[in-house]
C-alpha angles and dihedrals in degrees: 000000000000118000117251122192127177102189137027137295120197127191127210113240103232091187090072127078091218125057107269126167125210138164116300120262136160113279128183098223141038115330143190124205132181121198137193109185143151099191130019138158107176140138122245125234101261095191092085142036111265129207112201114204118175117204101179125023128343127309122212130207132184115214133157091354095307135100117232119199120202116189131198107285095038137080136202132207120214114199122229112268093021107128112222140151134217105238112181130153115167137152091231126038123273117216132199152129128258117200120195120198124187122225087238092064092046091049092052091051093044092051094050090050095046104034123079119243092248092056092046087056091052095043107021094169098044112134121172115235099238139151112227117210122178130196110267113222141107108283126194116233085233093053105081150347094287092050090054090048092049090049089056090045092053092050090046095049097040094050112118117254132072100229103070110148113233128199096198096186091054091042093057097038090053093052090047091049091049092047093052093045089052091048090051092051094047091048088054091046091050090052089058093060113097100231131112100214118069091216089056093050088050091054094045088051094051090051094046092047088053088055089049091050090049089054092048089055100039106030094115090058126078102277127189121194087236091061092047089048092056090058090050093044089229133111117269089252094050092045093056093043096050095039090056090045092054103036105022092236135080121245089249093052090046090052091051094045091052092046094051091046088053090042092060089054092050092047091051087054089059092253106154118248088243093054092043090052089052096046090051095047099246111158091240143333094276094055089047092050092048094053092041093054092044092056102034100028092231134077122258089248093050092047090050091053096047126089113290091228095049110117116238118195124225098229113192114018136065135177 
């Protein structure tokens, strides 16, 4: 099937020390592309791992007989050798970055992280021959280490100005390190899920992570466990149980943790405790103050009067 593109695809010139965009062309190594298109039906380069990062609108991919939609604020990882096509048809242009990483780059970073310094001195060019495969699902940019890294990448690349200095080796090594760290974390989380089949654990993780992303987006609103369970397509009991198994925290605890983190930001902006309680869906100021003190160890009023730079520990919850 011939590729069809209505729009433009630019490719970063990795041979330059400043960020410079040119027309797309095949390259043997790591690669960064930016697209602004209304309609496309084109195959992906399957020789590398690809990170898809929309910045405006929703990108659509066709893979294994299914359409996958990735919206702004999310990213998606396509594994090497996985045939897929970009399939977009929109009235307004969709924009986004595609970052291609070679397995050689991943192997180099993996070797550095998993080999002792003495062994690196003995075998400085040692790279394990390994096939890297990553969980394919929609990830929120707030969900993990790679998401945070991509958020920084997006801000860096979208900044105005044409003369941004780029250390391309560091750029791709940082991405590879974040990708491998995220893979390691997900593997650990998959192991905590009480299911015998690996495919079952993957599907449970996808559903529970959807619930977590929903909490990350809606935590300031009134949220009942039953509502979160509908997002995960589990019963309320199983949602709470599996959420705690994967993230070490219940949905209710996570909501309170996020609200108090946001409350500290609001209080530092001179928002009153009463208004902060209202904005974060606490029943009243007393309920807000009770949770705030339980988590931070101080009252909202005391926190607001303290130094803005003074560290305040989150005492009881983790995620």
